[in-house]
C-alpha positions as CSV (number, residue, x, y, z in Angstrom):
1,X,-0.2,0.0,-0.2
2,X,1.2,3.3,-1.1
3,X,0.9,5.3,2.7
4,X,1.7,9.2,1.0
5,X,-0.5,8.3,-2.1
6,X,-3.2,7.2,0.7
7,X,-2.6,10.4,3.3
8,X,-2.6,12.8,0.2
9,X,-5.8,11.4,-0.9
10,X,-7.2,11.7,2.4
11,X,-6.5,15.3,2.5
12,X,-7.7,16.5,-0.8
13,X,-10.9,14.3,-1.2
14,X,-11.8,13.5,2.6
15,X,-10.6,16.6,4.5
16,X,-10.4,20.0,2.6
17,X,-13.8,19.2,1.3
18,X,-14.9,19.5,4.9
19,X,-13.9,22.7,5.1
20,X,-10.8,21.9,6.7
21,X,-8.4,24.7,5.3
22,X,-5.9,25.9,7.8
23,X,-2.8,24.9,6.3
24,X,-1.1,24.5,9.6
25,X,-3.4,21.8,10.6
26,X,-3.0,20.1,7.0
27,X,0.4,20.1,7.1
28,X,0.7,17.9,10.4
29,X,-1.8,15.5,9.4
30,X,0.3,15.3,6.3
31,X,3.3,14.7,8.3
32,X,1.9,12.7,11.5
33,X,1.9,9.2,9.9
34,X,-1.8,8.3,10.7
35,X,-1.2,4.2,9.6
36,X,1.6,4.0,13.1
37,X,-1.5,4.4,15.0
38,X,-4.4,2.0,13.7
39,X,-4.9,-1.2,15.3
40,X,-2.5,-3.7,12.9
41,X,-5.6,-5.8,11.3
42,X,-7.3,-2.0,10.1
43,X,-4.2,-0.8,9.0
44,X,-5.5,-0.7,5.4
45,X,-8.6,1.5,6.9
46,X,-6.0,3.7,8.1
47,X,-6.9,6.4,5.7
48,X,-10.7,5.6,4.9
49,X,-13.7,7.7,5.9
50,X,-14.6,5.7,8.7
51,X,-14.6,4.9,12.5
52,X,-11.8,2.2,13.1
53,X,-12.4,0.0,16.1
54,X,-9.8,0.1,19.1
55,X,-11.1,-2.1,21.7
56,X,-13.6,-1.5,24.7
57,X,-16.2,-0.1,22.5
58,X,-13.9,2.7,21.3
59,X,-13.4,3.6,17.9
60,X,-11.1,6.0,16.3
61,X,-13.0,9.3,14.7
62,X,-12.8,9.7,10.9
63,X,-10.0,11.9,9.6
64,X,-12.3,14.7,8.5
65,X,-13.6,15.0,12.1
66,X,-10.7,14.7,13.3
67,X,-9.5,17.5,11.3
68,X,-12.3,19.7,12.0
69,X,-11.6,19.2,16.0
70,X,-8.1,20.3,15.6
71,X,-8.8,23.2,13.5
72,X,-11.8,24.4,15.6
73,X,-9.7,24.7,18.8
74,X,-7.5,27.4,16.9
75,X,-4.1,26.1,18.6
76,X,-1.3,28.5,19.1
77,X,2.1,27.4,19.6
78,X,2.2,28.8,23.7
79,X,-1.2,27.0,24.3
80,X,-1.6,24.4,27.1
81,X,-4.1,21.8,26.0
82,X,-5.9,19.1,27.9
83,X,-7.4,16.0,25.9
84,X,-10.1,13.4,27.5
85,X,-9.6,10.6,25.9
86,X,-6.2,9.4,24.0
87,X,-7.6,6.4,22.3
88,X,-5.1,5.8,19.9
89,X,-3.1,8.6,20.6
90,X,-3.0,9.7,17.2
91,X,-5.3,13.3,18.2
92,X,-2.9,13.9,20.8
93,X,0.1,13.4,18.8
94,X,-1.9,16.4,16.1
95,X,-2.6,18.3,19.4
96,X,0.9,18.0,20.2
97,X,2.5,19.6,17.3
98,X,0.3,22.4,17.4
99,X,0.2,23.2,21.2
100,X,3.4,23.9,24.4
101,X,1.9,21.3,26.4
102,X,-0.3,18.4,25.9
103,X,-1.7,16.4,29.0
104,X,-4.5,13.6,27.5
105,X,-6.5,11.2,29.8
106,X,-7.5,8.4,29.4
107,X,-9.7,5.0,30.8
108,X,-8.1,2.4,29.8
109,X,-5.1,1.8,31.0
110,X,-3.9,-0.7,27.5
111,X,-4.7,2.6,25.5
112,X,-2.4,4.7,27.2
113,X,0.3,2.5,27.5
114,X,0.1,2.1,23.7
115,X,-0.3,5.6,22.9
116,X,2.8,6.6,25.0
117,X,4.9,4.1,22.8
118,X,3.1,5.9,19.2
119,X,4.3,9.1,20.4
120,X,7.5,8.2,22.0
121,X,8.5,7.0,18.5
122,X,7.5,10.2,17.1
123,X,9.9,12.6,19.7
124,X,6.6,14.0,20.8
125,X,8.2,15.2,24.5
126,X,5.6,17.7,25.5
127,X,3.0,15.1,26.1
128,X,2.0,13.9,29.6
129,X,-0.2,11.2,29.6
130,X,-2.0,9.9,32.8
131,X,-4.7,6.9,33.2
132,X,-8.0,8.3,34.8
133,X,-11.5,8.9,34.5
134,X,-11.8,12.3,32.9
135,X,-15.1,12.4,32.6
136,X,-15.6,15.3,35.1
137,X,-12.5,17.4,33.8
138,X,-9.1,17.1,35.3
139,X,-7.3,19.2,38.7
140,X,-9.8,21.3,39.7
141,X,-7.9,25.2,39.9
142,X,-6.0,24.1,36.3
143,X,-7.0,26.0,33.6
144,X,-6.1,25.3,30.2
145,X,-6.0,27.4,26.7
146,X,-7.5,24.2,24.4
147,X,-9.9,21.2,25.7
148,X,-10.7,18.6,23.5
149,X,-13.2,16.1,24.2
150,X,-12.8,12.6,21.9
151,X,-16.3,10.9,23.2
152,X,-19.4,12.6,22.9
153,X,-21.6,13.5,26.4
154,X,-25.2,13.0,25.7
155,X,-25.9,15.7,28.0
156,X,-24.2,19.3,28.1
157,X,-22.3,20.1,31.6
158,X,-20.3,22.9,32.1
159,X,-17.7,21.1,34.0
160,X,-15.0,20.8,31.0
161,X,-15.6,24.9,30.2
162,X,-15.1,25.9,33.6
163,X,-11.9,24.9,32.9
164,X,-11.0,26.8,30.0
165,X,-8.4,30.3,30.3
166,X,-10.2,33.4,29.5
167,X,-10.3,33.3,25.7
168,X,-9.8,29.2,25.9
169,X,-11.8,27.0,23.5
170,X,-13.2,23.7,24.3
171,X,-14.3,21.6,21.2
172,X,-17.6,19.2,23.3
173,X,-19.8,17.0,20.7
174,X,-23.5,17.0,22.5
175,X,-26.2,14.3,21.9
176,X,-27.4,11.0,21.2
177,X,-26.8,8.7,18.5
178,X,-27.9,8.8,15.4
179,X,-27.6,13.0,15.5
180,X,-25.3,14.8,17.8
181,X,-23.4,18.7,17.7
182,X,-20.5,19.4,17.7
183,X,-19.7,22.8,19.2
184,X,-17.1,24.7,20.3
185,X,-16.9,27.0,23.3
186,X,-14.9,29.8,24.3
187,X,-14.9,31.8,27.7
188,X,-15.6,35.4,27.5
189,X,-15.6,36.2,31.3
190,X,-15.6,34.6,34.5
191,X,-18.6,33.2,34.1
192,X,-19.8,34.2,30.3
193,X,-19.1,31.4,27.4
194,X,-19.6,31.6,23.6
195,X,-21.0,28.4,22.0
196,X,-20.6,27.6,18.5
197,X,-22.5,25.3,16.5
198,X,-20.2,23.4,14.1
199,X,-21.7,20.2,12.4
200,X,-23.5,17.0,13.2
201,X,-21.8,13.8,13.8
202,X,-22.2,10.7,15.7
203,X,-19.4,9.1,17.5
204,X,-19.5,6.9,20.9
205,X,-20.0,8.4,24.5
206,X,-17.4,8.8,27.1
207,X,-17.7,6.2,29.7
208,X,-19.7,7.3,32.9
209,X,-21.4,10.1,31.0
210,X,-24.1,10.7,32.4
211,X,-27.5,10.2,30.0
212,X,-31.0,11.6,30.2
213,X,-33.3,9.8,32.1
214,X,-36.1,8.3,30.1
215,X,-39.9,8.7,31.0
216,X,-41.8,5.9,32.0
217,X,-45.4,5.6,31.7
């Protein structure tokens, strides 16, 4: 398989048409080997417009969704970024390539270990990986320039956006299958945020995310 040609096709045929035009993001996608983060048995699908199973009921998001997420966060070289859900580690690599420092929280130890090995091979030394439940955010009193939540939440809760610095951005997917909404929240003040709807999608929920109560007759 010609990985470089497949990567080029992925960018030109999937990612650019989905309104990902930030050249910094496109450059990093062109440089970071997505195929190295895909489970071996699915490696031929590394550049396909599909979700790839990772185990534990989790998936690697489609390339265009990963790209839209990273672009929406408008990362800067001095940003401190929090990722909830390390997964394969590929989005972690993209975030690290555009940020000063990334802290990534993952609930499954085998995901953390696998991602650490892959990130080390890329010499990405500005990443800290922690195995823990990040559903409620991380370390009260610490704030971030950007927060990427890589699983959906059925109900919106403000605890993630409260960990943003002033001007910080949060990417979050809210709702239940089959239709969920990707949102970008920006902190404008101590108790003020702006929320922008971005697009509709459908990805698995974060482990432990609360769900709406069902009405029973």
